KOLLO-738313 format. One record per atom (N, C-alpha, C): residue number from 1; residue in one letter; atom name; x negated, y negated, z negated. Coordinates in nm, 4 decimals, padded with zeros to 6 digits. Layout:
! residues N
+-----+-----+------+----------+----------+----------+
|   n | res | atom |     east |    north |       up |
+-----+-----+------+----------+----------+----------+
| NUM |   A |   CA |        X |        Y |        Z |
...
+-----+-----+------+----------+----------+----------+
This chain:
! residues 104
+-----+-----+------+----------+----------+----------+
|   n | res | atom |     east |    north |       up |
+-----+-----+------+----------+----------+----------+
|   1 |   X |    N | -11.2309 | -09.7247 | -10.0593 |
|   1 |   X |   CA | -11.2593 | -09.5876 | -10.0950 |
|   1 |   X |    C | -11.3609 | -09.5329 | -09.9962 |
|   2 |   X |    N | -11.4494 | -09.4518 | -10.0435 |
|   2 |   X |   CA | -11.5560 | -09.4005 | -09.9589 |
|   2 |   X |    C | -11.5075 | -09.2842 | -09.8740 |
|   3 |   X |    N | -11.5851 | -09.2543 | -09.7709 |
|   3 |   X |   CA | -11.5550 | -09.1398 | -09.6858 |
|   3 |   X |    C | -11.5565 | -09.0115 | -09.7669 |
|   4 |   X |    N | -11.6386 | -09.0076 | -09.8720 |
|   4 |   X |   CA | -11.6453 | -08.8933 | -09.9623 |
|   4 |   X |    C | -11.5067 | -08.8541 | -10.0127 |
|   5 |   X |    N | -11.4277 | -08.9531 | -10.0484 |
|   5 |   X |   CA | -11.2943 | -08.9272 | -10.1028 |
|   5 |   X |    C | -11.2038 | -08.8611 | -09.9998 |
|   6 |   X |    N | -11.2190 | -08.9003 | -09.8732 |
|   6 |   X |   CA | -11.1346 | -08.8430 | -09.7695 |
|   6 |   X |    C | -11.1706 | -08.6986 | -09.7395 |
|   7 |   X |    N | -11.2945 | -08.6603 | -09.7662 |
|   7 |   X |   CA | -11.3360 | -08.5222 | -09.7449 |
|   7 |   X |    C | -11.2863 | -08.4310 | -09.8558 |
|   8 |   X |    N | -11.2403 | -08.4889 | -09.9656 |
|   8 |   X |   CA | -11.1956 | -08.4097 | -10.0798 |
|   8 |   X |    C | -11.0495 | -08.4364 | -10.1100 |
|   9 |   X |    N | -10.9693 | -08.4370 | -10.0047 |
|   9 |   X |   CA | -10.8276 | -08.4600 | -10.0281 |
|   9 |   X |    C | -10.7472 | -08.3427 | -09.9746 |
|  10 |   X |    N | -10.6279 | -08.3331 | -10.0263 |
|  10 |   X |   CA | -10.5371 | -08.2261 | -09.9890 |
|  10 |   X |    C | -10.4056 | -08.2898 | -09.9470 |
|  11 |   X |    N | -10.3523 | -08.2456 | -09.8344 |
|  11 |   X |   CA | -10.2247 | -08.2978 | -09.7871 |
|  11 |   X |    C | -10.1210 | -08.1868 | -09.7991 |
|  12 |   X |    N | -10.0055 | -08.2213 | -09.8506 |
|  12 |   X |   CA | -09.8953 | -08.1261 | -09.8614 |
|  12 |   X |    C | -09.7749 | -08.1796 | -09.7850 |
|  13 |   X |    N | -09.7178 | -08.0942 | -09.7012 |
|  13 |   X |   CA | -09.5968 | -08.1301 | -09.6270 |
|  13 |   X |    C | -09.4731 | -08.0636 | -09.6863 |
|  14 |   X |    N | -09.4806 | -08.0219 | -09.8124 |
|  14 |   X |   CA | -09.3670 | -07.9570 | -09.8770 |
|  14 |   X |    C | -09.2438 | -08.0476 | -09.8745 |
|  15 |   X |    N | -09.2651 | -08.1781 | -09.8865 |
|  15 |   X |   CA | -09.1538 | -08.2724 | -09.8821 |
|  15 |   X |    C | -09.0768 | -08.2646 | -09.7517 |
|  16 |   X |    N | -09.1470 | -08.2379 | -09.6423 |
|  16 |   X |   CA | -09.0805 | -08.2227 | -09.5124 |
|  16 |   X |    C | -08.9825 | -08.1069 | -09.5168 |
|  17 |   X |    N | -09.0293 | -07.9936 | -09.5648 |
|  17 |   X |   CA | -08.9442 | -07.8747 | -09.5663 |
|  17 |   X |    C | -08.8305 | -07.8872 | -09.6683 |
|  18 |   X |    N | -08.8557 | -07.9575 | -09.7784 |
|  18 |   X |   CA | -08.7492 | -07.9854 | -09.8752 |
|  18 |   X |    C | -08.6435 | -08.0770 | -09.8127 |
|  19 |   X |    N | -08.6892 | -08.1786 | -09.7374 |
|  19 |   X |   CA | -08.5971 | -08.2720 | -09.6726 |
|  19 |   X |    C | -08.5138 | -08.2008 | -09.5661 |
|  20 |   X |    N | -08.5787 | -08.1169 | -09.4867 |
|  20 |   X |   CA | -08.5043 | -08.0404 | -09.3850 |
|  20 |   X |    C | -08.3964 | -07.9558 | -09.4517 |
|  21 |   X |    N | -08.4320 | -07.8887 | -09.5592 |
|  21 |   X |   CA | -08.3366 | -07.8026 | -09.6294 |
|  21 |   X |    C | -08.2202 | -07.8844 | -09.6861 |
|  22 |   X |    N | -08.2524 | -07.9973 | -09.7485 |
|  22 |   X |   CA | -08.1459 | -08.0775 | -09.8097 |
|  22 |   X |    C | -08.0524 | -08.1376 | -09.7048 |
|  23 |   X |    N | -08.1038 | -08.1596 | -09.5841 |
|  23 |   X |   CA | -08.0203 | -08.2154 | -09.4764 |
|  23 |   X |    C | -07.9563 | -08.1061 | -09.3913 |
|  24 |   X |    N | -07.9876 | -07.9804 | -09.4230 |
|  24 |   X |   CA | -07.9293 | -07.8690 | -09.3490 |
|  24 |   X |    C | -07.9811 | -07.8576 | -09.2062 |
|  25 |   X |    N | -08.1050 | -07.8976 | -09.1842 |
|  25 |   X |   CA | -08.1640 | -07.8917 | -09.0504 |
|  25 |   X |    C | -08.2644 | -07.7771 | -09.0476 |
|  26 |   X |    N | -08.2505 | -07.6908 | -08.9491 |
|  26 |   X |   CA | -08.3436 | -07.5794 | -08.9349 |
|  26 |   X |    C | -08.4727 | -07.6284 | -08.8696 |
|  27 |   X |    N | -08.5839 | -07.5665 | -08.9072 |
|  27 |   X |   CA | -08.7133 | -07.6035 | -08.8489 |
|  27 |   X |    C | -08.7094 | -07.5914 | -08.6966 |
|  28 |   X |    N | -08.6472 | -07.4856 | -08.6482 |
|  28 |   X |   CA | -08.6378 | -07.4619 | -08.5039 |
|  28 |   X |    C | -08.5624 | -07.5760 | -08.4357 |
|  29 |   X |    N | -08.4573 | -07.6247 | -08.5000 |
|  29 |   X |   CA | -08.3787 | -07.7353 | -08.4439 |
|  29 |   X |    C | -08.4635 | -07.8607 | -08.4340 |
|  30 |   X |    N | -08.5365 | -07.8929 | -08.5414 |
|  30 |   X |   CA | -08.6226 | -08.0103 | -08.5387 |
|  30 |   X |    C | -08.7297 | -07.9955 | -08.4314 |
|  31 |   X |    N | -08.7897 | -07.8777 | -08.4246 |
|  31 |   X |   CA | -08.8959 | -07.8531 | -08.3265 |
|  31 |   X |    C | -08.8432 | -07.8750 | -08.1845 |
|  32 |   X |    N | -08.7259 | -07.8234 | -08.1558 |
|  32 |   X |   CA | -08.6678 | -07.8386 | -08.0224 |
|  32 |   X |    C | -08.6258 | -07.9828 | -07.9961 |
|  33 |   X |    N | -08.5624 | -08.0466 | -08.0941 |
|  33 |   X |   CA | -08.5166 | -08.1849 | -08.0768 |
|  33 |   X |    C | -08.6324 | -08.2814 | -08.0527 |
|  34 |   X |    N | -08.7459 | -08.2564 | -08.1188 |
|  34 |   X |   CA | -08.8615 | -08.3456 | -08.1070 |
|  34 |   X |    C | -08.9638 | -08.2968 | -08.0048 |
|  35 |   X |    N | -08.9350 | -08.1808 | -07.9446 |
|  35 |   X |   CA | -09.0263 | -08.1221 | -07.8465 |
|  35 |   X |    C | -09.1655 | -08.1016 | -07.9070 |
|  36 |   X |    N | -09.1680 | -08.0482 | -08.0304 |
|  36 |   X |   CA | -09.2939 | -08.0189 | -08.0987 |
|  36 |   X |    C | -09.3383 | -07.8774 | -08.0639 |
|  37 |   X |    N | -09.4669 | -07.8582 | -08.0515 |
|  37 |   X |   CA | -09.5184 | -07.7246 | -08.0226 |
|  37 |   X |    C | -09.5109 | -07.6380 | -08.1485 |
|  38 |   X |    N | -09.5136 | -07.5089 | -08.1261 |
|  38 |   X |   CA | -09.5148 | -07.4156 | -08.2382 |
|  38 |   X |    C | -09.6388 | -07.4331 | -08.3248 |
|  39 |   X |    N | -09.7498 | -07.4733 | -08.2607 |
|  39 |   X |   CA | -09.8734 | -07.4905 | -08.3381 |
|  39 |   X |    C | -09.8624 | -07.6089 | -08.4347 |
|  40 |   X |    N | -09.7874 | -07.7110 | -08.3978 |
|  40 |   X |   CA | -09.7677 | -07.8244 | -08.4894 |
|  40 |   X |    C | -09.6884 | -07.7795 | -08.6112 |
|  41 |   X |    N | -09.5841 | -07.7021 | -08.5892 |
|  41 |   X |   CA | -09.5044 | -07.6514 | -08.7015 |
|  41 |   X |    C | -09.5909 | -07.5629 | -08.7907 |
|  42 |   X |    N | -09.6748 | -07.4800 | -08.7299 |
|  42 |   X |   CA | -09.7651 | -07.3946 | -08.8070 |
|  42 |   X |    C | -09.8608 | -07.4782 | -08.8907 |
|  43 |   X |    N | -09.9173 | -07.5850 | -08.8306 |
|  43 |   X |   CA | -10.0084 | -07.6719 | -08.9056 |
|  43 |   X |    C | -09.9358 | -07.7374 | -09.0221 |
|  44 |   X |    N | -09.8116 | -07.7797 | -09.0008 |
|  44 |   X |   CA | -09.7345 | -07.8412 | -09.1089 |
|  44 |   X |    C | -09.7093 | -07.7398 | -09.2210 |
|  45 |   X |    N | -09.6761 | -07.6174 | -09.1831 |
|  45 |   X |   CA | -09.6506 | -07.5128 | -09.2838 |
|  45 |   X |    C | -09.7747 | -07.4827 | -09.3664 |
|  46 |   X |    N | -09.8910 | -07.4958 | -09.3038 |
|  46 |   X |   CA | -10.0165 | -07.4644 | -09.3723 |
|  46 |   X |    C | -10.0907 | -07.5896 | -09.4168 |
|  47 |   X |    N | -10.0191 | -07.7023 | -09.4221 |
|  47 |   X |   CA | -10.0757 | -07.8294 | -09.4679 |
|  47 |   X |    C | -10.2004 | -07.8690 | -09.3893 |
|  48 |   X |    N | -10.1946 | -07.8459 | -09.2594 |
|  48 |   X |   CA | -10.3049 | -07.8821 | -09.1711 |
|  48 |   X |    C | -10.2906 | -08.0234 | -09.1183 |
|  49 |   X |    N | -10.3851 | -08.0612 | -09.0350 |
|  49 |   X |   CA | -10.3873 | -08.1969 | -08.9801 |
|  49 |   X |    C | -10.2887 | -08.2107 | -08.8642 |
|  50 |   X |    N | -10.2119 | -08.3184 | -08.8668 |
|  50 |   X |   CA | -10.1258 | -08.3567 | -08.7553 |
|  50 |   X |    C | -10.1462 | -08.5060 | -08.7303 |
|  51 |   X |    N | -10.1087 | -08.5516 | -08.6142 |
|  51 |   X |   CA | -10.1305 | -08.6920 | -08.5805 |
|  51 |   X |    C | -10.0281 | -08.7823 | -08.6481 |
|  52 |   X |    N | -10.0632 | -08.9094 | -08.6570 |
|  52 |   X |   CA | -09.9677 | -09.0063 | -08.7115 |
|  52 |   X |    C | -09.8487 | -09.0206 | -08.6172 |
|  53 |   X |    N | -09.8699 | -08.9954 | -08.4906 |
|  53 |   X |   CA | -09.7582 | -08.9983 | -08.3952 |
|  53 |   X |    C | -09.6554 | -08.8908 | -08.4312 |
|  54 |   X |    N | -09.7036 | -08.7731 | -08.4663 |
|  54 |   X |   CA | -09.6136 | -08.6644 | -08.5077 |
|  54 |   X |    C | -09.5396 | -08.7023 | -08.6361 |
|  55 |   X |    N | -09.6112 | -08.7567 | -08.7318 |
|  55 |   X |   CA | -09.5478 | -08.8003 | -08.8572 |
|  55 |   X |    C | -09.4408 | -08.9051 | -08.8262 |
|  56 |   X |    N | -09.4727 | -08.9990 | -08.7382 |
|  56 |   X |   CA | -09.3768 | -09.1033 | -08.7004 |
|  56 |   X |    C | -09.2518 | -09.0465 | -08.6363 |
|  57 |   X |    N | -09.2685 | -08.9511 | -08.5458 |
|  57 |   X |   CA | -09.1536 | -08.8880 | -08.4796 |
|  57 |   X |    C | -09.0633 | -08.8190 | -08.5815 |
|  58 |   X |    N | -09.1266 | -08.7462 | -08.6729 |
|  58 |   X |   CA | -09.0502 | -08.6731 | -08.7746 |
|  58 |   X |    C | -08.9755 | -08.7702 | -08.8651 |
|  59 |   X |    N | -09.0432 | -08.8777 | -08.9053 |
|  59 |   X |   CA | -08.9787 | -08.9760 | -08.9932 |
|  59 |   X |    C | -08.8609 | -09.0438 | -08.9234 |
|  60 |   X |    N | -08.8780 | -09.0770 | -08.7974 |
|  60 |   X |   CA | -08.7675 | -09.1390 | -08.7221 |
|  60 |   X |    C | -08.6505 | -09.0407 | -08.7120 |
|  61 |   X |    N | -08.6816 | -08.9154 | -08.6838 |
|  61 |   X |   CA | -08.5798 | -08.8112 | -08.6706 |
|  61 |   X |    C | -08.5021 | -08.7914 | -08.8011 |
|  62 |   X |    N | -08.5754 | -08.7893 | -08.9120 |
|  62 |   X |   CA | -08.5116 | -08.7653 | -09.0422 |
|  62 |   X |    C | -08.4676 | -08.8932 | -09.1129 |
|  63 |   X |    N | -08.4982 | -09.0097 | -09.0506 |
|  63 |   X |   CA | -08.4656 | -09.1391 | -09.1114 |
|  63 |   X |    C | -08.5245 | -09.1479 | -09.2521 |
|  64 |   X |    N | -08.6570 | -09.1290 | -09.2581 |
|  64 |   X |   CA | -08.7262 | -09.1326 | -09.3863 |
|  64 |   X |    C | -08.8627 | -09.1975 | -09.3680 |
|  65 |   X |    N | -08.9394 | -09.2039 | -09.4741 |
|  65 |   X |   CA | -09.0745 | -09.2589 | -09.4680 |
|  65 |   X |    C | -09.1758 | -09.1446 | -09.4826 |
|  66 |   X |    N | -09.3023 | -09.1684 | -09.4465 |
|  66 |   X |   CA | -09.4034 | -09.0640 | -09.4650 |
|  66 |   X |    C | -09.4115 | -09.0139 | -09.6100 |
|  67 |   X |    N | -09.3882 | -09.1021 | -09.7063 |
|  67 |   X |   CA | -09.3913 | -09.0603 | -09.8470 |
|  67 |   X |    C | -09.2855 | -08.9558 | -09.8783 |
|  68 |   X |    N | -09.1791 | -08.9521 | -09.7984 |
|  68 |   X |   CA | -09.0733 | -08.8547 | -09.8213 |
|  68 |   X |    C | -09.1106 | -08.7149 | -09.7719 |
|  69 |   X |    N | -09.2039 | -08.7073 | -09.6760 |
|  69 |   X |   CA | -09.2340 | -08.5780 | -09.6161 |
|  69 |   X |    C | -09.3752 | -08.5275 | -09.6419 |
|  70 |   X |    N | -09.4610 | -08.6127 | -09.6960 |
|  70 |   X |   CA | -09.5979 | -08.5688 | -09.7210 |
|  70 |   X |    C | -09.6534 | -08.6290 | -09.8488 |
|  71 |   X |    N | -09.7500 | -08.5597 | -09.9060 |
|  71 |   X |   CA | -09.8156 | -08.6081 | -10.0267 |
|  71 |   X |    C | -09.9655 | -08.5863 | -10.0095 |
|  72 |   X |    N | -10.0431 | -08.6859 | -10.0478 |
|  72 |   X |   CA | -10.1885 | -08.6747 | -10.0407 |
|  72 |   X |    C | -10.2420 | -08.6699 | -10.1827 |
|  73 |   X |    N | -10.3216 | -08.5685 | -10.2088 |
|  73 |   X |   CA | -10.3838 | -08.5531 | -10.3401 |
|  73 |   X |    C | -10.5346 | -08.5572 | -10.3198 |
|  74 |   X |    N | -10.6017 | -08.6398 | -10.3982 |
|  74 |   X |   CA | -10.7463 | -08.6477 | -10.3923 |
|  74 |   X |    C | -10.8059 | -08.5624 | -10.5016 |
|  75 |   X |    N | -10.9208 | -08.5034 | -10.4734 |
|  75 |   X |   CA | -10.9930 | -08.4249 | -10.5719 |
|  75 |   X |    C | -11.0162 | -08.5130 | -10.6938 |
|  76 |   X |    N | -10.9803 | -08.4664 | -10.8092 |
|  76 |   X |   CA | -10.9886 | -08.5492 | -10.9304 |
|  76 |   X |    C | -11.1307 | -08.5969 | -10.9582 |
|  77 |   X |    N | -11.2287 | -08.5170 | -10.9262 |
|  77 |   X |   CA | -11.3666 | -08.5576 | -10.9502 |
|  77 |   X |    C | -11.4047 | -08.6762 | -10.8617 |
|  78 |   X |    N | -11.3674 | -08.6704 | -10.7346 |
|  78 |   X |   CA | -11.3972 | -08.7798 | -10.6418 |
|  78 |   X |    C | -11.3207 | -08.9041 | -10.6838 |
|  79 |   X |    N | -11.1928 | -08.8867 | -10.7168 |
|  79 |   X |   CA | -11.1110 | -09.0004 | -10.7580 |
|  79 |   X |    C | -11.1654 | -09.0617 | -10.8859 |
|  80 |   X |    N | -11.2073 | -08.9788 | -10.9787 |
|  80 |   X |   CA | -11.2617 | -09.0279 | -11.1048 |
|  80 |   X |    C | -11.3887 | -09.1079 | -11.0815 |
|  81 |   X |    N | -11.4748 | -09.0574 | -10.9948 |
|  81 |   X |   CA | -11.5992 | -09.1272 | -10.9623 |
|  81 |   X |    C | -11.5688 | -09.2629 | -10.8996 |
|  82 |   X |    N | -11.4732 | -09.2645 | -10.8079 |
|  82 |   X |   CA | -11.4339 | -09.3898 | -10.7433 |
|  82 |   X |    C | -11.3797 | -09.4871 | -10.8474 |
|  83 |   X |    N | -11.2944 | -09.4383 | -10.9370 |
|  83 |   X |   CA | -11.2350 | -09.5250 | -11.0390 |
|  83 |   X |    C | -11.3405 | -09.5826 | -11.1325 |
|  84 |   X |    N | -11.4380 | -09.5017 | -11.1708 |
|  84 |   X |   CA | -11.5449 | -09.5499 | -11.2586 |
|  84 |   X |    C | -11.6275 | -09.6588 | -11.1890 |
|  85 |   X |    N | -11.6591 | -09.6367 | -11.0633 |
|  85 |   X |   CA | -11.7367 | -09.7352 | -10.9872 |
|  85 |   X |    C | -11.6572 | -09.8651 | -10.9742 |
|  86 |   X |    N | -11.5294 | -09.8511 | -10.9422 |
|  86 |   X |   CA | -11.4417 | -09.9671 | -10.9271 |
|  86 |   X |    C | -11.4289 | -10.0422 | -11.0602 |
|  87 |   X |    N | -11.4161 | -09.9668 | -11.1686 |
|  87 |   X |   CA | -11.4050 | -10.0265 | -11.3021 |
|  87 |   X |    C | -11.5314 | -10.1058 | -11.3346 |
|  88 |   X |    N | -11.6481 | -10.0500 | -11.3021 |
|  88 |   X |   CA | -11.7747 | -10.1192 | -11.3263 |
|  88 |   X |    C | -11.7827 | -10.2504 | -11.2493 |
|  89 |   X |    N | -11.7365 | -10.2512 | -11.1257 |
|  89 |   X |   CA | -11.7359 | -10.3737 | -11.0451 |
|  89 |   X |    C | -11.6447 | -10.4800 | -11.1066 |
|  90 |   X |    N | -11.5287 | -10.4383 | -11.1522 |
|  90 |   X |   CA | -11.4341 | -10.5325 | -11.2132 |
|  90 |   X |    C | -11.4900 | -10.5872 | -11.3440 |
|  91 |   X |    N | -11.5514 | -10.5000 | -11.4234 |
|  91 |   X |   CA | -11.6098 | -10.5466 | -11.5494 |
|  91 |   X |    C | -11.7201 | -10.6482 | -11.5247 |
|  92 |   X |    N | -11.7986 | -10.6276 | -11.4198 |
|  92 |   X |   CA | -11.9049 | -10.7224 | -11.3846 |
|  92 |   X |    C | -11.8455 | -10.8569 | -11.3426 |
|  93 |   X |    N | -11.7372 | -10.8529 | -11.2669 |
|  93 |   X |   CA | -11.6698 | -10.9763 | -11.2249 |
|  93 |   X |    C | -11.6124 | -11.0502 | -11.3453 |
|  94 |   X |    N | -11.5555 | -10.9767 | -11.4393 |
|  94 |   X |   CA | -11.4996 | -11.0378 | -11.5604 |
|  94 |   X |    C | -11.6102 | -11.1064 | -11.6400 |
|  95 |   X |    N | -11.7223 | -11.0374 | -11.6559 |
|  95 |   X |   CA | -11.8361 | -11.0953 | -11.7306 |
|  95 |   X |    C | -11.8854 | -11.2229 | -11.6640 |
|  96 |   X |    N | -11.8923 | -11.2214 | -11.5327 |
|  96 |   X |   CA | -11.9372 | -11.3394 | -11.4579 |
|  96 |   X |    C | -11.8386 | -11.4558 | -11.4761 |
|  97 |   X |    N | -11.7108 | -11.4264 | -11.4695 |
|  97 |   X |   CA | -11.6098 | -11.5304 | -11.4875 |
|  97 |   X |    C | -11.6105 | -11.5851 | -11.6310 |
|  98 |   X |    N | -11.6302 | -11.4975 | -11.7289 |
|  98 |   X |   CA | -11.6363 | -11.5420 | -11.8674 |
|  98 |   X |    C | -11.7562 | -11.6334 | -11.8901 |
|  99 |   X |    N | -11.8681 | -11.6026 | -11.8275 |
|  99 |   X |   CA | -11.9875 | -11.6855 | -11.8390 |
|  99 |   X |    C | -11.9625 | -11.8226 | -11.7767 |
| 100 |   X |    N | -11.8954 | -11.8258 | -11.6614 |
| 100 |   X |   CA | -11.8626 | -11.9528 | -11.5972 |
| 100 |   X |    C | -11.7686 | -12.0357 | -11.6828 |
| 101 |   X |    N | -11.6739 | -11.9677 | -11.7463 |
| 101 |   X |   CA | -11.5761 | -12.0352 | -11.8303 |
| 101 |   X |    C | -11.6426 | -12.1007 | -11.9489 |
| 102 |   X |    N | -11.7427 | -12.0379 | -12.0076 |
| 102 |   X |   CA | -11.8138 | -12.0949 | -12.1223 |
| 102 |   X |    C | -11.8921 | -12.2220 | -12.0857 |
| 103 |   X |    N | -11.9343 | -12.2312 | -11.9610 |
| 103 |   X |   CA | -12.0109 | -12.3473 | -11.9180 |
| 103 |   X |    C | -11.9203 | -12.4647 | -11.8795 |
| 104 |   X |    N | -11.7931 | -12.4460 | -11.8763 |
| 104 |   X |   CA | -11.6995 | -12.5522 | -11.8363 |
| 104 |   X |    C | -11.6674 | -12.6413 | -11.9542 |
+-----+-----+------+----------+----------+----------+
């Protein structure tokens, strides 16, 4: 995937807050237990950037995977462009293989 796709993505941490609620853990408790700064919690609330180290700490604390606490959505236009390009490459490979098969 191109760098273009990464510039047009959206990250949601709603799963984190849903998981905390379902486990009966308050945000303040998690923040204190993991020694997270208030700014990290704010970034999570606003779907901002956090480090993979932070994601790892949270996952270990909640005994879950990153997929349980975050979701990445790519801009449909960028994803569509990538898929079309990828499809064209695969179709070219298929045509090449079919041509080789006919010569066998």
